[in-house]
C-alpha positions in Angstrom: 11.4 -5.9 25.7 9.0 -6.6 22.7 5.9 -8.4 24.3 5.3 -11.0 21.4 1.9 -12.1 19.9 1.2 -15.7 20.1 1.2 -17.4 17.4 4.0 -15.2 15.8 7.3 -17.2 14.7 10.6 -16.2 15.6 11.4 -14.7 12.0 8.4 -12.5 11.9 9.5 -11.0 15.6 12.9 -10.1 14.3 10.7 -7.7 12.0 9.1 -5.9 14.4 11.5 -3.9 15.6 12.5 -2.6 11.8 8.9 -2.4 11.1 8.3 0.0 13.9 11.5 2.0 12.3 9.8 2.1 9.3 6.2 3.0 10.4 8.0 6.0 12.2 9.9 7.3 9.1 7.3 5.9 6.6 6.8 9.5 4.8 10.5 10.0 4.2 10.6 6.4 2.7 7.9 7.5 0.4 9.8 10.4 -0.9 12.7 8.3 -1.8 10.5 5.4 -3.3 8.7 8.1 -5.7 12.5 9.6 -6.3 13.6 6.1 -7.7 11.4 6.4 -10.2 13.8 8.5 -12.2 16.6 6.4 -11.8 17.9 5.4 -15.7 17.1 1.5 -16.0 17.1 -1.0 -18.5 13.3 -1.0 -19.9 10.6 -3.9 -19.2 8.8 -3.5 -22.6 11.4 -3.0 -25.6 10.7 -2.1 -29.4 12.1 -5.2 -30.2 10.1 -7.5 -28.2 6.7 -5.6 -28.5 6.7 -3.8 -31.7 7.3 0.0 -32.6 4.3 1.5 -30.0 5.9 -0.6 -27.2 5.2 2.3 -25.1 1.6 1.7 -24.6 1.8 -1.3 -23.0 4.0 0.2 -19.6 1.7 3.4 -20.1 -2.0 1.3 -20.0 -1.1 -1.4 -17.9 1.1 1.1 -15.1 -1.8 3.5 -15.3 -4.3 0.4 -14.6 -2.4 -1.0 -11.7 -1.4 2.2 -10.4 -5.5 3.3 -10.1 -6.5 0.2 -8.8 -4.6 0.9 -6.0 -5.6 4.6 -5.5 -9.1 3.4 -5.7 -8.5 0.8 -2.8 -7.1 3.4 -0.7 -10.0 6.1 -1.7 -12.6 3.7 -0.9 -11.1 2.3 2.1 -10.7 6.4 3.9 -14.0 7.0 2.4 -16.0 4.0 3.8 -13.8 3.9 7.3 -10.7 5.6 9.1 -8.6 4.3 11.6 -7.9 6.6 14.4 -4.2 6.3 16.1 -3.2 7.4 19.7 -0.9 9.8 20.1 0.9 11.0 17.4 1.7 9.5 14.1 5.1 8.4 14.7 4.1 4.9 16.8 2.1 2.0 15.7 -0.6 2.7 18.0 -4.6 1.9 17.1 -7.3 3.5 19.3 -9.8 0.9 18.1 -9.8 -2.7 16.1 -11.8 -1.3 12.6 -13.2 -4.6 10.6 -16.0 -3.2 8.7 -15.5 -1.4 5.2 -12.8 -2.9 3.3 -11.0 -4.4 6.5 -13.5 -6.8 6.6 -12.1 -8.2 3.3 -8.3 -7.8 4.0 -6.3 -6.8 7.2 -4.4 -4.2 5.2 -5.9 -2.7 2.2 -4.2 0.8 2.9 -0.7 -1.1 2.3 -2.0 -3.0 -0.3 -3.3 0.1 -2.3 0.1 1.7 -1.6 2.1 -1.4 -3.1 -0.5 -1.2 -6.1 0.1 2.9 -6.8 3.9 2.5 -7.0 4.2 -0.9 -8.3 1.8 0.7 -10.9 3.9 3.7 -11.2 7.2 1.1 -11.6 5.3 -0.2 -14.5 5.0 3.0 -16.1 8.4 3.9 -15.8 9.1 1.2 -17.6 11.7 0.5 -15.2 13.3 -3.2 -14.7 15.3 -1.7 -12.0 12.6 -0.7 -10.0 10.8 -3.8 -10.2 13.5 -6.0 -9.6 14.8 -4.0 -6.7 12.8 -1.4 -5.5 9.2 -3.1 -4.7 11.1 -6.1 -3.2 12.5 -3.4 -1.1 9.2 -1.9 -0.4 7.4 -5.6 0.3 10.0 -6.2 2.9 9.4 -3.1 4.7 5.4 -3.2 4.4 5.5 -6.6 6.2 7.7 -5.4 8.7 5.2 -2.6 9.5 2.4 -5.2 9.5 4.5 -7.5 11.7 5.2 -4.7 14.1 1.4 -3.9 14.1 -0.4 -7.3 14.0 2.1 -7.6 17.7 0.8 -4.3 19.1 -3.1 -5.3 18.2 -2.4 -8.8 19.3 -1.2 -7.7 22.7 -4.1 -4.9 22.9 -7.1 -6.7 21.5 -6.5 -10.3 22.4 -9.0 -12.9 21.0 -10.6 -10.4 19.5 -7.9 -9.5 17.2 -7.2 -13.5 17.1 -10.5 -14.1 15.7 -10.6 -11.6 13.4 -7.0 -12.6 11.8 -8.5 -16.1 11.5 -11.5 -14.8 9.1 -9.6 -12.2 7.1 -6.5 -12.3 4.9 -3.4 -10.0 5.9 -2.5 -9.2 2.2 -5.2 -11.0 0.1 -8.4 -10.0 -0.8 -11.6 -12.0 -0.6 -14.3 -10.5 -2.4 -17.1 -12.6 -1.3 -19.8 -10.4 -0.5 -18.1 -7.5 -0.9 -21.0 -5.9 -3.1 -23.0 -6.1 0.2 -20.0 -4.0 2.0 -20.4 -1.3 -0.4 -24.0 -1.2 -0.2 -23.8 -0.9 3.8 -21.1 1.4 4.1 -21.6 5.1 3.1 -18.7 6.6 1.2 -17.7 10.0 2.9 -16.3 12.4 0.3 -15.4 15.0 2.6 -13.6 13.0 5.0 -11.6 11.3 1.8 -11.0 14.7 0.3 -9.6 16.2 3.7 -7.7 13.1 4.6 -6.2 12.2 1.2 -5.3 15.1 -1.2 -1.6 15.1 0.2 -1.8 11.4 -1.0 -3.6 12.2 -4.6 -1.8 15.6 -5.3 1.7 13.6 -5.2 0.2 10.1 -7.1 -0.8 12.8 -9.5 2.5 14.5 -9.8 4.1 11.2 -10.1 2.2 9.9 -13.0 2.4 13.6 -14.7 6.2 13.3 -14.3 6.6 9.6 -15.5 4.8 10.5 -18.7 7.1 13.7 -19.1 10.1 11.9 -18.6 10.1 8.5 -19.2 7.5 8.7 -22.6 8.5 12.2 -24.0 7.5 11.0 -27.4 3.8 11.2 -26.4 
């Protein structure tokens, strides 16, 4: 049985088993979500509404959003790293990380991932992806976060409850973020060796979208 964290409501509890499942198979889900970018779809931006250079809007806006997402991931990994017990298939944290960007948002890596895929969906000019796959992606991450929070609450108790009371689950609190960047040291080597596969897949996705969705440029 699942030992439930105090303060977690019944609706959130239902998400915990699915969160553990999604966490276990999250890498396969990402492959599927990237492939879905190429599914034919009605456009978000059309020539009729935005003029003959309409395609510049999804490219510029999408690149901005997805690049910010990649930057958030990079800054999180470069300043802090989250070790996990055992294998990466289980929601097991070895220690409670509250420094770096984790001092401004409890899930900065997930926020970065969401922004990366949202930006790619905009770049692909895909109404179907934004309307269907992004909400599904948000549900998946909400489930994973519920499972993680349940585990962390049971493991770290009042220490984790205090952390949750001052740091938002999803929204960044930018207060004193400049001080965070001054105090924390960015580990370029760790970022490169940890993120090289994510960055490669992301750049490949951006390139494929430009080639297949915007061949006119």
